[in-house]
C-alpha positions, 0 to 999 in steps of 0.5 A: 129648794125653799130659801130659809130666813133667820128673821125670827131668830135674829129678832129674838136675839135682840129681845124685840117683840114682833110688834117692835120689829114690825114698827121699825121696818114699817110693816104690820106685825101680822105681815112680819109674822107671815114673813117669819113663817115663810108664808109671804115672799120678800122683795129686795127692798124689804130684805134690805130694810130688815137687814138695816133694822137688824144692823146686819148684812142682808146675806146674814138673814139667810140660813147657810144650806151647807150648815143646815145640811150638816146639822140635819145629817147629825140629827139623822145619825143620832136618831138612827142610833136610838132604840125604837122606843127612844125614837118614838119618844123623840118624835113625840117631843118634837111634835110637842115642841112644834105644837107649842111653836104653832101656839106662839105663832098664832098668839103673835098673829092676833097681836100677842107678844109671846115668843 
């Protein structure tokens, strides 16, 4: 099971750019972007620094697995109730959103402030 982290969600809630938050933590923006996307592992020291900058307890950085499971079950149930045409439309929309997010992630990796 992979641990899911809410750093991007919490950063966006404060309206901070990737660069702003990275500067507050003391790491590079590309490093923070990789952490947000789950491509870099976190050590305890970095978790504590991130939580401190966000002014939260360190456990608040992590997704509640039970809540996530409940949400995924709800999405699955709604999806199953759709006609196959609507299921196809929903999948196309989800792929579009993922492509948009990938584009934002790429811009942030090269020093942009999108997101």
